[in-house]
Structures are given as structure tokens and as C-alpha cells.
N, C-alpha and C positions, 0 to 999 in steps of 0.2 A: 478708252472709256469702257467701263465694265457694263454688263447687261443691267445690273441693278441700278446703276446711276442713270442709265438711259430710260428706265421705266419709272424712276422716281417722280419726275414732273407730271406724267400722265396719271399715276396712281394718286398723287396728292391733289390733282385737279378733280378727279372723280370723288375722292373723299370729301373735298371742300364743297362740291356741288350737293352731295348727299347731305352734308351737315346743314347747308343753307335750306334745303327742302325740309329737313327735320325741324329746323328752327321755325319755319313757317307753320308747320303742324303744331309745334309747341305754343305758338302765339294764338293760332286760330281755334284750337280745341277740336271739337266742340265740348267734349266732356273731360273730366279730370283724369280718367284712365288713359284717354288719348294723349293728354299732355305728359303723363308720367312715362308712357311708352316712348314718346318722342324724346324726352329727356334721357331715358336709358339708351336710346339709339345714338344720341349725341355723344354720350359718354363712351359708347362702343366705338364710334367713329374717331373720337379723340384718342382712344387706345391704339387704333390703327395708325393714326398720324404719328403718335409717339414712337411706335415700332418702326415706321418708315424712316423717321428722323434718326433713330438710333442706328439703323442700318446704314444710312447715308453718311453719317459722321463717324461710324465705327466706334460707338460708345455703348457697349452692352449693359452698362450700369443703368441706362434709361429703361431697359426692359423691366427692371424692378419697379420703376415708377408706373409703367403701363400695367403691370400685374396688380399693383396696389389700387390703381384707379378701377380696374375691372372688378376687383373684389368689392370695393365700396359701392360700385354701381349695382352689382348683383345683390348685395345686402339691402340696399335701399329699395330695390324692386320687390324683393321678398317681403320686406317690412310693409310696403304699401299694399301688397296683395293680402297680407294678414289683416291689415286695417280694413280693407274693403270686405273681407270675409266676415269679420266681426261686426261691422256696421250694418250689414244687410241681412242679419239673421232675424227671423220672425219673433 
């Protein structure tokens, strides 16, 4: 068994735990920016899980999916930051 396959369950467990904690932050808030950052963290953790899965099953085509998700997550966060910037101007 290769080293990557031995580390896969542990890495997936840590990412799953982090995703559960981020989901709790997403539900509890307390403010809208906290929820958006938690959603961005969940998307980033999902990218990590997709990359781990791509490595485990030796399917590099899934890396394209991870890249697309990362780009969409980044654009969503930037759009939200622009919205907050415009809505809080005096």
C-alpha cells in the first residue's frame, strides 16, 4: 500500500471534521459576513476533498472540477466583498 493511500483516511477525516465545524459556523452566524466566510471555507474544504479523491482513484480529470469550484468560490467571495463595500458607504 502506498503512502498516499495510507494517509487518505486520516486526511479525509480531518477535512470532514473541519467541514462539520464550518457548517456549524454557517448555521449559527452571528453575522452575514461570518456565514459567507464559513461558506467559502466549506467550498475550500470541498476542493481539498475532491483533490484527495482524485489522487486516491488516480483520475486527474477531477482536478479540473476542483479548480472550477475554487474559481467559483473565489468569485463569489469577491462579489460579496464588493456588495458589502457598496452597501456601507456613507
